[in-house]
C-alpha positions in Angstrom: 5.7 21.4 51.8 9.2 22.7 51.1 10.0 19.5 49.3 6.9 19.8 47.1 7.9 23.4 46.2 11.4 22.3 45.2 10.0 19.4 43.1 7.5 21.7 41.5 10.2 24.3 40.7 12.4 21.6 39.1 9.6 20.3 37.0 8.8 23.8 35.8 12.4 24.5 35.1 12.8 21.3 33.1 9.6 21.9 31.2 10.8 25.4 30.2 14.2 24.2 29.1 12.7 21.7 26.7 9.9 23.9 25.4 8.4 23.5 22.0 10.6 23.3 18.9 10.7 26.4 16.8 9.2 25.9 13.4 11.0 27.4 10.5 9.5 28.4 7.2 12.5 27.2 5.2 13.2 23.6 4.5 16.9 22.6 4.9 18.7 22.3 1.6 20.5 19.0 1.0 22.8 19.0 -2.0 23.4 15.8 -3.8 26.5 16.6 -5.7 26.7 13.2 -7.4 23.1 13.6 -8.7 23.8 17.2 -10.0 27.0 16.0 -11.8 25.1 13.1 -13.4 22.3 15.5 -14.5 24.9 17.9 -15.9 26.7 15.0 -17.7 23.4 13.8 -19.3 22.6 17.3 -20.5 26.1 17.8 -21.9 26.1 14.6 -23.8 22.5 15.2 -25.1 23.4 18.6 -26.4 26.4 17.3 -28.4 26.3 17.1 -32.2 28.8 16.1 -34.8 28.3 17.4 -38.3 29.6 15.9 -41.5 30.5 17.0 -45.0 28.5 15.9 -48.0 28.8 12.1 -48.6 31.4 11.9 -45.8 31.4 10.0 -42.5 34.9 10.8 -41.1 34.9 12.9 -37.9 36.7 16.2 -38.5 39.3 17.4 -35.9 37.0 20.3 -34.9 34.9 17.7 -33.0 37.7 16.1 -31.0 37.1 18.3 -28.0 33.4 17.6 -28.0 33.8 13.8 -28.3 36.7 13.6 -25.9 34.7 15.5 -23.3 31.7 13.1 -23.8 34.0 10.1 -23.7 35.3 11.3 -20.3 31.8 11.8 -19.0 30.8 8.3 -20.2 33.8 6.8 -18.4 33.0 8.8 -15.2 29.4 7.7 -15.2 29.3 4.1 -16.4 25.5 3.8 -15.9 24.9 6.3 -18.7 23.9 4.6 -22.0 23.9 6.5 -25.2 22.3 5.9 -28.6 24.3 7.4 -31.4 21.9 8.4 -34.2 23.4 8.8 -37.7 21.5 11.2 -40.0 21.8 12.4 -43.5 20.4 15.2 -45.7 17.5 14.4 -48.0 19.6 13.9 -51.2 20.2 10.3 -52.3 18.2 7.1 -52.0 16.8 5.8 -48.8 19.2 2.8 -48.9 22.2 4.9 -49.6 21.4 7.3 -46.8 20.7 4.5 -44.3 24.1 3.1 -45.0 25.8 6.5 -44.8 24.0 7.3 -41.5 25.2 4.0 -40.1 28.8 4.8 -41.1 28.5 8.2 -39.4 27.1 6.6 -36.2 29.9 4.0 -36.4 32.5 6.7 -36.6 31.4 8.2 -33.3 31.0 4.8 -31.8 34.6 3.9 -32.7 35.9 7.2 -31.4 34.3 6.5 -28.0 35.5 2.9 -27.8 39.0 4.0 -28.9 39.0 6.6 -26.0 38.1 3.9 -23.4 34.3 4.0 -23.3 32.7 0.6 -22.5 31.0 -0.6 -25.7 28.1 -1.8 -23.6 27.2 1.9 -22.9 26.7 2.6 -26.6 24.3 1.6 -29.3 23.9 2.9 -32.9 21.0 3.6 -35.2 20.8 5.2 -38.6 17.8 7.3 -39.5 19.2 8.1 -43.0 17.2 11.1 -44.2 14.1 10.3 -42.2 14.9 12.5 -39.1 15.8 16.0 -40.4 16.8 18.6 -37.9 15.7 21.3 -40.3 13.2 21.1 -43.1 13.9 22.7 -46.5 16.5 22.7 -49.2 19.8 24.3 -49.8 23.3 23.8 -48.4 22.6 25.6 -45.1 19.7 23.3 -44.4 21.4 20.1 -45.7 24.5 20.8 -43.6 22.4 20.8 -40.4 20.9 17.5 -41.3 24.2 15.7 -41.9 24.9 14.9 -38.3 25.2 12.5 -35.3 22.9 13.1 -32.4 23.6 11.5 -29.0 20.5 10.4 -27.0 20.9 9.3 -23.4 18.7 6.2 -23.1 19.6 5.1 -19.6 21.3 6.7 -16.6 
């Protein structure tokens, strides 16, 4: 009988020590730093713009910091692929603006490649005057439409 009491006491003690797991109302937070950095890089590149003077396609020095930062991000994340979209204002013929938009996209493409970005991460397209950022007329409107946009197409 004494033996049974000891065994019963041990069983109860073991059962009490294991008990039921406490349920929490909060889920554990697991941070994936790499994923957050990739998301931030994609957003940064997508928000970038380069603007051009009338009938010009050379990249002005004021955009060096933007393009250099984007080039560094593209080198850091080689799975990111970007489409460089050349755009023009609505003056000039369709043919002229398509060619000018292509030269503008090529200028950014060349900048990236010259700064060590893998050409396989880049593609170009010219929309000419067909993809205005702002509708209307006047220099303030036209200046916003003479640009390169950067679209992340893969990550």
